[in-house]
N, C-alpha and C positions, 0 to 999 in steps of 0.2 A: 446465565444471561447469554442470549444468542446475538452475536454481532452480525451486522450486514455491511456491505460495501456499496458506496455510491460515488458518483463522479460529478465534478463540476462540468459545465457545458464545454469548456475548452479542453479539459482533460479527457472527456469522452471522445472528442474529435481526434486528439493525439493518440488515444488508445486504438481507435479504428484505423488509423494510418499505419500502425506498426505491422511488421512482418508477422505472418501467422505463427511461426515458431517462437518468436520473441513474445508475442501476445499470450501464447499458451504457457510459457515459462512464468510470465508475470502473473497470470491468473492462478497458476498452481501455487506460486509463492504467497499470494494473498489468501488462498484457501488454507494454507499452512499457518499463516498469521492468525486467521480467525480461529482455527483449531487450537492454537497456543493460548489465545486470550480466553477461549471457552473452557480451557482446561483439559482438552481431549488429547493433547500431546505435550511432552516436556521439552521437545526440541525448540530452543529459542531462536527466532529468526534474527537476521542481521538488521536490526532497527536501532537507529541512533536519534537522539534529540538534537535539533539544531539550536544554535545559541544566538545571542545578540538580538537584532530586530526580528528574527525568525523564531523566537522563544515560543514554545508550545506547538511547534510543527515538527513532525518526525519524517525520517527518510528510511525507506526500505531498499536495500541494495540487491539487485537481481542482475548478475553478470555485469555488463557495462552500463546498465541503466540504474538510475536512482528514481524511486517513486516517492514523491513528496505528498504527505497526507497528514490529516488531523484526526484525532479521536474525539468524537462528540457523542457522549453518552454511550449508546450501543451501536454507533455507526462509525465506520472508517470512511472519511471523506477524502477522496483522491483529488489533489490539487493540480498535479502535473507530473510529467516525466522528463528526465534529463539524461 
């Protein structure tokens, strides 16, 4: 199965406002996440499930940033950055 990455409208605007170096690190981390889920690599990314009212939402840690996302079938839907 080949996974793809998509953004919500607000997360796309947040992504565009990021510094180029930070944006590149985040993009690289998501490519590694897709490779892990596709079985191309065994290096597990720093992903954790959120709990409580955010059950079913995941976060990927990249340096000082937390990328909040959901997995919907073969799609990683990025909800926001913190």
